[in-house]
C-alpha positions in Angstrom: 53.5 66.9 -90.4 50.1 65.5 -89.4 51.0 65.9 -85.7 52.2 69.5 -86.4 49.0 70.2 -88.2 47.0 68.9 -85.3 48.9 71.0 -82.8 48.5 74.0 -85.0 44.7 73.4 -85.2 44.5 73.0 -81.5 46.6 76.2 -80.9 44.5 78.2 -83.4 41.3 76.9 -81.8 42.4 78.0 -78.3 43.4 81.5 -79.7 40.0 81.7 -81.5 38.0 80.8 -78.5 40.0 83.2 -76.3 39.4 86.1 -78.8 35.7 85.2 -79.0 35.4 85.2 -75.2 37.3 88.6 -75.0 34.9 90.0 -77.7 31.8 88.8 -75.7 33.1 90.3 -72.5 33.8 93.6 -74.3 30.3 93.7 -75.7 28.8 92.8 -72.3 30.8 95.6 -70.6 29.5 98.1 -73.2 25.9 97.0 -72.6 26.4 97.3 -68.8 27.9 100.8 -69.2 25.0 101.9 -71.3 22.5 100.5 -68.7 24.3 102.3 -65.9 24.3 105.6 -67.9 20.5 105.2 -68.5 20.0 104.6 -64.7 22.3 107.5 -63.7 21.2 110.2 -66.2 17.6 110.6 -64.9 18.9 111.2 -61.4 21.3 113.9 -62.7 18.7 115.6 -64.8 
């Protein structure tokens, strides 16, 4: 059961780090979109 618990912890850690990286990429993309909108809008106006 100790081996199973270790594998479960490793698996959960991989999932957690993957989710964290996905969230970071999502936030970065939102920031980039906002920056692009700010750069584009003065040209349109």
